[in-house]
Structure formats: C-alpha cells, structure tokens
N, C-alpha and C positions, 0 to 999 in steps of 0.2 A: 983491904977494902972489900975485896971480893969475898973473903972469908966472912967478914962482918955481914955482908948482904946475904950470904948463904945461911949464916946462923939466924938472921932475922926471918928469912923465908921459912927455914925449918921450924923456927918457933911459931910462926903464924900458922903453918900447916898443922902443927901439933895442936895448937889452940882450936883451929877450925875442926879438927877431928874430934876433940873433946866436946866441942859445942854440938857437933852433929850427933855424937853418941848420946849426949844429954837430951837433945831434942827428940831423938828416936825413942828414948826411954819414956820421955814425957808423953809423946804421941801414942805410944803403945798403951801406956797406963790410961790415957784418956779414952782410947778406943775400947779398951776393956770395960771402962766405966760406962761408956755409952751403950755397949752391948748389954751389960747387966741391967742398966735402966730400961732398955727396950724390952728385955725379957720380962722384967717386973711389970712393965705397962701392958705387955701382951697377955700376961697371966691375969692381970686385973680385968682387961677387956673380955677375956675368955670367960672369967667368972660372971661378969655382968651379963654377957650374952646368954650364958647357961641359965642364969636366974630369969632373964626375960622370956626365954623359950619355955621354962617351967611354968611361968605365970600364964603365958598364952595357952599352954596345954591345959592347965587347970581351968582357964576360962572357957575354952572350947568344950572341955569335958562337962562343965556345968551347963553350958547352953544345950549340949546334946541331951543331957539327962532331963533338962526342962522340956525340950521338944518331945522327947520320948514319953515323959509323964503326961504331957498334954494330949498326945495321940492316944495314949492308953485310956485316959479319961474320956476322950471323944468316942473311942471304940466301945467303952463300957456303956456310955449313955445311949449310943446307937443300938447296942445289943439289948439294953433295957426297953427302948422304944419298940424294937422288933418283937420282943417277948410280949409286951403289952398289946401290940397290934394283933399278934397271933392269938392271944387270949380273947381279944374282942371279936375277931373273926370266928373263933370257935363258938363263942356265945351266940353270935348272929346265926351261924349255921344251925345250932341247936334250936334257936327260936324259929327259923324258917322251916325246919323239919316238923316242929310242933304245929305251925300254922298249916303246913301241907296236910298233916294228919287231920286237923280240924276241917279244912276244905273238903277233904275226901268224905268226911262224915256229912257235911252240908250237902254235897252233891248227891250222896245216897238219899238223904232226906228229901231233897228237891225232886229226885227221880220218882220217889214214892208218892210225893204230893202231886206231881204232874200226871201220874197214872190215875190218881183219884179224880183230878180235874177232868181228864179225858172221859172217864166213866160218867161223871156228872154232866158233862157237855153232851155226850151222846144221849143221855136220858132227857136233857132239856130239848134237844132237837126233836126227839120223838114226841114230847109233850107239845112242842110248837106245831109240829105237823098235824097232830090230832086237833089242836085248837083251830088251825087254818081250815082243816076239813070241816069242822063244825061251823065256822063262820061262813064258808062257801055254801054249805047246805042251808044255813039260815038266811043269807042275803041273796042267794041265787046267782052270785057272781064269782068268777074265779079270782085268785089273788092278783094276777097280772092286770085283769080288767079293773079291779078296785084301785090298784096303784095308779093306773093310767088316769082314772077319773079324778082321784085325789090330786095328782100332780097337775092336771089341767086347771082344776079349780084354784089351787094355790098359785099357779102361774099367772092367771088372769087377775087375781086379787093383788099379787105383788106388783104387776105392771101398773094397775090403777093407783096403788099407793105410791109407787116410785114416781109416776108422772106428776101426781099431785105434789109430792115432796119437792121434786125438781122445780116445778113452777113456783112454789112458795120461796124456795131458796133464790131463784133467779130474780123474782120481784123484790125480795128483800135486798139482794145484792145491788140491783139497779138503784133502789131508793137510797141505800147507804152510799153507793158510789157517787151518785149525783149530789147528795148532801155534802159528802166529804170533799168532792171536787170544788163545789161552790165555796165551802168554808176556806179551803186552801187558797183559791184564787182571790177571794175577797180579802183575806188576811194579807196576802202578798201585796195587793194593790194598796191597801190601807197603810202598810208599813213603808212603801216606797213612793215617793213623790218628788219629781225633779222638774226644774224649770225647762221650758222648751224654747229654744231660740229659733225664730222664724227667718229663713233666708229667702232671697229671690234672685232674679238674674240682673238686678240693677243696683248700683251703689251711687249714692249722691255725695259729691265732694263739695263741701261748703268753702267759700272764699270770702275775704273781707270786703272786696269791692269788685265791681265789674271791670275795672281797669286791668285787673290781672288776667282776664279772659283774653285780651289782645296779646299779652306777652306769652300766654300758653299757646295760642294759635301760631304766633310767630309770623315773620315776613313770608307772604305767599303760602302760609299754612305749613311751613317746613317743620316747626316744632311739634305740632299736633300729629303730623304724619310720622315723625320720628317716634313719638310716644306710642302711637298705635302699632307701628312696626315692631317696637321693642317689647311691648307688653302683650300684644295680641288681643287688645280690648278696644271696642269702639267707644270713642270719646265724643259725647254730644255736647256742644257748646251752643246754647240757644238763648232765647230771651228770658229764661228763668232767672230771676234776680239772685245774685250771690250764690249760685249753685252751678256745678258742672256734673253731668250724668255720665257714669261709667257703665257701659252695657256689655255683658258677656255671660255665657253660661258656665264658665270655669271660675269658681269663687277664689281660687288661689291666684289666678291672673288678675282678677279685680282687686284683690288685696295688694298685690305687688304694684298695680297702677295707682291705687289710692295713696300708698305710702310714698311712692316715688314722686307723685304730684305734691304731696305735703312737703317733702324735703326740698324739692325744686322751688316751690313758692317761698319757703322760709329762707332759702339761700339767695334767691333772687337771680342767680345766673341760670338762664333757660336758653339752651341752644343744643343742637343735635348731639354733639360730642358729650356734653355734660349730661344730657338725658340718658344716653346709652350707659355712661358710667354709673349714674345713680340707679338705674333699673337693675343692672347687674349686682350692685351692692345690696339693694333692697331684696332682690330675689334670694341672695344668700342668707340675708337676715330672716326672711320668711321661712326658708328651709330649716334654719336653726330653730326658729320658733315652733315649727311643726314637730321637730324631734323633741324639743323641750316639753311641748304639750303632751306628746305621747308618753314621755317619761313620767310627768306629773300624774297623768291619768292612771298608768299602771301602778304607780305607788299608792295613789288614793284608793284604788280598787283592791289593793292587796294581791295583785297578780305578779308572780315572780317567774324568772327564767324564760321570758319571751325573747325571741330572736330580735336583734336591733332593727331589722327591716320591718318586722311586724309592728314594733313600737313606732317606727316612722309612719307607717300606714295608719295606725290608730290616731296619731297626731294630725294626719291629713284629713281625717274625718271631720275635724273642726270646721273645715272650709267647704264641706259638702252637705247637701240637704236632699231629702226625699219627701216629696209631697209637701214641701214647706217645713218639714221637721228636721232640725239640725241632726246630722247623722251621729256625731259624737255623743250628744245628749241622749239620743235614742239608744245607742249602744250601752252607755252607762246605766240608763234606766232598765234596759233589758237584762243586763248583767246582775243588777241588784235584785230584780224580780226573780231571776233564775236562782240566785243564792237563797232567797227567802223560801221559794217554793221547794227547792231541794232539801232544805233543812226541815220543812214541814213533812216531807215525804221520807225522811230518814236517809237521804243520799248525801253525797259529798258536796257541800256548798262551794268549796274552792274550785272544783272542776266545773260546776255549773256556772259560776261567775266568769270563769275564763272563757267558756264556750259562748256565753251571752255577749261578752265584750268583743269576741272575734266573729260573731255570726254574720255581720255585714261588711267584713273586710274586703270582700270581692267587689264592692262598689267604688273603691278608691285605688285601683292599680295604676301603675305608671303607664302601662300599655293596656288597651282595652280590647281583648279578643272577643270574637262573637260567641260568648258563652254566658249562660245565666250567672248572675252574681253569686248565687249560693255554690254552684259548681266551681266557679273561679276561686271563691274563698276557700273551699275545701282543698283545691289544688295548691293554693298558697300555703295553707297550714301544713299539708303533707310535705311541701318543699322545704319548709323551715322546721321540720322534725317535731311537729306537735303530735300528741298521742292520738291513736286511732279513734277513740271514742269522741275526742274533741273534734277531729276532722269530720267524723260522721254527723255530729250534731250541727256543724256549720253547713255541710252539704245537704242535709235533709230538712232544714227548717222551712223549705217551700215544697217538700215532697219530690224533689228532683232525683234523689236516691233513696234507697230503702233505709228505714230507721233500724239501727242495730242495738242501741242501748237506750236506757231511760232518759239520758241527757237530751236526746234529740226531740222527743215530744215536749219536754220542759222548755227548751229554747224556742220551739215553734209557738207554744202557747204564750210565752212571755213576750215574744216579738209581736204577736197579734194584740196582746194587752197594751203594750206601749204604743203601737200604731193606732189602735182603735180608741184610745183614751180621748174623751172630749177635749178639744182644743189642741191636741197634739199635732194634727195635720190639717192643713187648710187647702181648700180647693174651691174654685168658683162653683157654686151649687148648681147653677143651670148647666154648666159644661159637664159636671159630674153626673147629673141625672140623665142628660142627653146621651152620654157615653154608655151608661148602663142600659138605657132603653134601646140604643142601637145594637148593643151586643145581643140582647134578647131577641129583637126582631130579626137580626141576621140568622140566628140559629133556627128561629121558627119558620123561616122561609124554606127549609128543607123538608121533603115529604117524609111522613112517618113520625115527625117530632110532635109530641103532645104538649109539653110544657118546657119552659126554660126559666132559669133563675140565675141572675148575676149576683154573686156573693163575694165577701171579703174585699169590699171596696172595688169591685170590678176585677179582682185578680183571678177569680175562678168563675167559670160558667158551667152550670150543671144543666144537662139536656136530658129530659125524660122522653123516651120513645115508646111506642106501642109494641108489646111483645108479639102481636099478631101481624105486624107490618114489617118489622126489621128483625133479622136473626142476629146471632152473636157475632158472626164474622163481619156483618155489615156495620156493626156499631164502631169497630175500630177504624174502618175507612171513613165513616161519617165524622168521627172526632178529628181525623187528619184533614178532611175537607174543610170543616168549620175553622180549624186553626189556620189553615192556609188562607182562607178568605178573610179572616180577621186581620192576619198579617199583611195582606195585600191592600185592603180597603179601609182600615181604621188606623187611627193614631191613638196610642195608649202608652202610659208609663210602665216600665218594667216588663212583665210578661203576664200572659193570661193562660190559665190552666183550663182545658176543656175536658169535662167528665161526662161521658154518655152513659146513662143508666137505663138498662132494660130489665124489667122484672115481670114475673108471672105470679099472679095472686089467685089463691083458691079460697073462697068464702063460703061458709055454711053456718046455719043457725040452729041452735038447740031450742026446741019448743016444748 
C-alpha cells in the first residue's frame, strides 16, 4: 500500500516536472516572440519618427528660404529707392546751383541799375532845386510859405465840404430813420390785433330769485361772514334784484368767491362748514385753471422751455388788469408785436416774443415787495434762469435799468403801442385829465421851472428849467424833490418818472 502510494506520488512528481519544463519552454518561446515583435515595432516607430523629422526639417528649410528671399527683395527695393532719391537730390542740387548762379547775375544787374537810378535821382533833385528857386523868384515867396498858404486854403475848403456833407447825411438819415420806423410800427400794428378784456374791481353774481339771498346771508349773517372770511371778498347783498355784488381788488379772490357761490347755490347746502370746504376746493380748481391757462398761452405763443413757476405767473395774468386792460391779453399782444417788429428789423422773433410775453410778469408775484414791476420781473426772470438779454428787456421797458440789447427798445415800444391803442385802456376822463393837470401844476410850483409836460398817460413828467436859474447839480435835487412831493401828495397808478431838462441854446442868423 505504501509502495503504491509512493509510486503514485513519484509518477505525479515526474508528470509535474514534465509539465513545468514544457510550460517553461513555451513561456520562453513566447517571451522571445514578444521581444522580437517589440523590436520590430520599435524599428517601425523609429523609421516613422525619422521621416517626420526629415519632413519638418524640409518645411523649416523652405520657410527660411522664403523669408530670406523676401528680405532680399525688400532690401533690393529699398536700395533702388535710395539710389533713385540720391539721383533726385543730385539733380535738385545741380538745379539750385544753376539758380544761384542766375541770382548772382541778377544781383549784379540790379546793382548796376541802382547806380544808374541814384545818378538820375541826384540829377532830378538838382533840377527840382533849380525849379523851386525859379518859382520863388517869380512868386516872391519861399517854398515853406507857399506850402503853408496852400495847406490852409485846402484845409478850410475841406472843412466846409465836410460839414456840408455831414449835414446832408444826417438829414437824410433822420428822414430815412423816421420813415422806416413809422413803416415798421404801422405794419406791426396792422398785423396784430387782439381783443381786450376789461376788468374792474366788482363782480356781479346773478341768482334766480331773491329768496336765495336770505340763505346766503344765513341766520344772524353767519353764512355771509363765513364767505367773506374764507374768500377775503366783500359780499354786498342789497335791494338789487336777482344780483349779489362781489367787491375786491384781487381778481383771483373774486373768481374764487363767484365759483364758490355758484356751487353752493346749486348744491343748496349753505352753512359755514360747507362754505369752507367749497372755498378750499374752488381755490384749488382756480389754481389748476391758472396753470392750465399759462400752459395754453405759452403753447399758443410758441414759447418753449419756460420754468413752471413762470408759466403759472403767466396764467395768473388772466385775473389781473392794468388801467382796465386785461394783463394777459396785453402780454400776448405785446409779444406778437415784438415778434413782428423783430422780424421787420432782422432780429430773432422768438426771443422778442418771449421777452414781450414776460415783460409784465412783475405785476403778478405771490408776494409784492416794494419794487417797480419791471425790476421785480427782471429779478424773477433771473431767478428762473432766463437769458440775460431777456432779463434786460424785461427790466428796461420802463427805463429803470440801462438797455443793453436791441430787444429792450423793441419791448418798450410794443408795450407802449399795446397800452396806447384806442380802446385798450379805460379810465374816467375827468379823473385822468385832473391827474395830469395836478402833476404839471405841482412841478410848476418850484422856482426856476419854465415848462412842464405830463406824457405817456401820466407815467412820465418832463420838467424844463432855465439854464440861467438852475445849474446841473440842482437839477438832480429838483427831480428828487418833485418825486417825493408827488409820492406824498398824489394818488397815481404804477410809477411816475420825473425828467428834469436843462439846456443852453446859442442862436445866430445868417443875413
């Protein structure tokens, strides 16, 4: 048994040894085959790399040759240009040398000619001296004396001719200027015509029956007192049938009172609380209407870029009047006149229309400082960034400030045209005449005053004094005294300008 097992083990070991030998031989042969394949593959890769390197070398060599040839061609072209420029410079140098030679010849020729001219000039001077000597012998005067007499005679003749010529030009200019000014003014007036709304200090509110008067008055007058307190307007309820009178100098307040009464009467509920509510509501409506009126006005007039506050003040003009002339209508008419006149004179009509529309803006401020309306209007325009020429035209239309551009006299003239147009402004004739007479008499009461004239509807008083009675320094004090007396003793609208004139005249007659 043991022997059998031993034989089996020995047989197994022998078989395993044979298997191992066989496997080792097979593995060795496989390794050799793998090595051979690797060597073949390495040789193939080596050949491919060598070919790739050769191709890159050939490509780089070709690129280098191409760059070299390009550089060579560039160098050749540059060299050719340099040679051409050198040739051109050589030609120019030769031409300059030739011209220099020609100039040298011309200089020599000129020098010879100048010598000849100098000789002839000396000969002419000698001849001139001989002729002067002969003339002095013949006339009995020296050359200087003859020159002096001739100069004096020519000077007097030139003075006479110049004075005559200047007079002719001045007369012609005056005639032409007057004729042209009349043409421009007449054409401007003919092309512009606007309606004028007449305002006063009283508004009549019509009612359907007198029974409503009692409701408006209220128990013990509490309704009417509430209305007056809320609106600032005096409400007159008298025996006038179917009418109530609203009295006040502020047209905006009168309009607020009229609209508030209209709404209260329509609603039927009239008591102090309701009155206050309606008045506040109507006041806001009127303020909105003022702004809307200003916007419509500037759109109609073609004026753009105005500050909103200036637009509101323009709308407020609708409720103000001056001498019975509605201020907004007056501003519109003045603006149109300014545009027409500026066009006729070759100026900017848009600027002129803008200045004309704003010229009376100082009459409707929210607060009213003690300033002339022209100065106040100028300050408002400056505050809201208007152009300097517009501000100057607004401030100078009543001569409070000096005129700096042509817009200022145009606005002044058109303002006077609009205000002086027949039917534009109304005033009681007797009161108007009496006020002008009082102005003239007041100035005549001062010593040294020869004549007085109230002009521009009483806006200006011209005082003519004797030159032998008052000197220049006293004229200024006289104008201040007259202005103070007028301010203290008289009642007048707007402002009055006092101009004292002192002149000396020399008169002679040609017989």
